[in-house]
N, C-alpha and C positions, 0 to 999 in steps of 0.2 A: 505493499499499499503505499502510495506517494502522497506526500504532505507539502503541498505548498501553499507558503503565507505572503498573503499582499497587505501591507498597511498602508494606510494612508492618511496622513495627518498625527498619526500616533507614534509614538516612539516605545517598542515592547521588544523583549528577549524571545527571538524567532525558533531559539532552539527550545524553551521552555513551552511556546505555544505548541510546538508539535508534540513535544514529550505529552503534554495533557489531552492533546487531540487522539493519539495512539492511544493512551492508557485508557480513553473512554471506548474508543471504537476496536481495541485488538482482539476481540474474539470473533470480530467481521472481517479482519485483515484479508483472508484469503478470499473474500467475496466481492472486495472493492479494489478498484485500480487505482483510485487517486480521491483526495479531496484536498477542495479548495477552501483556503482559511482568507475571508476578508474583513479587516481589522479598520475601524475609521472612526476619529473623533467627530460626531457628528456636529455638535456647536462650538468647536475649536476654541477649547479652554474656558468656558463662560461656567461651567460647574454643574453639577447635577449627575444624572444617569445619561451620559453621554456617549460612553464607549459602545460601539456597536461592532457584534461579532456576526459573521455569517458565515454559516458552513455549508459545502457543497459536495455530497459525499457522488462518487459515480460507480454504482453498483454494476459489476460484471451481467452483462446483457439485460439491464435494466434503464429506465429512466432516472434521471439525478433524481436526489432527494436533496432538500435544504432547510436549515434551523437556525433561526436567527436570538440573539439575544441581548438587551441593553443594560449596562451597569455603570457603576462610577468608577469602575477600575477595569483597566484591558484585560486582566487574567481572570476576573468574574465573570466577563463576558464572555470569552471563550469557554469556561468550563460551564455555563449556564447552557450554550449553544450546544456543546459537547453532550452535556447530556439529554437534552431534546433530541437530538441526531441520533443517540444510542437508543432512545426508546423507541424513535421512529423506524429506525433500522430492525431493531428487535420485532416489532409489531409488523413489520414489512415481509421480512424473512420466515417468522413465524406463521403468518397466511400463507405463502408459497410452499412450505413443509406441509400444512394442512390441506394441499390441494391433489397432494401426491399419494 
C-alpha cells in the first residue's frame, strides 16, 4: 500500500502522517493499492477547527473511498479521517465477503 501525502498551507511531519494512516489501515494493506492524504489549513491560521484531512483509498478493483475530518491540530484530523476510512472499508469489504 502506497501512501502519498499532500500538504497545503500546513506544516506537518509526513512520516508521522504515513505511520498513522498505515496503522489504521494495515489490515487492508493487501486490498488497497494506494492512499492519498490531503492536508490543509482551511482558514489560514485564524484558529478553530480548521485543519482538514481528506483520505482517499484506492481498493483493488473497486471505486475509490474517501473520508474527511476537521480538527484544531493536523494529526487529530489525520487520526479522525483514518478512523472513518477504516470503518468505511470494513463495511465495504464485509459486504463483499457476505455476497460470496
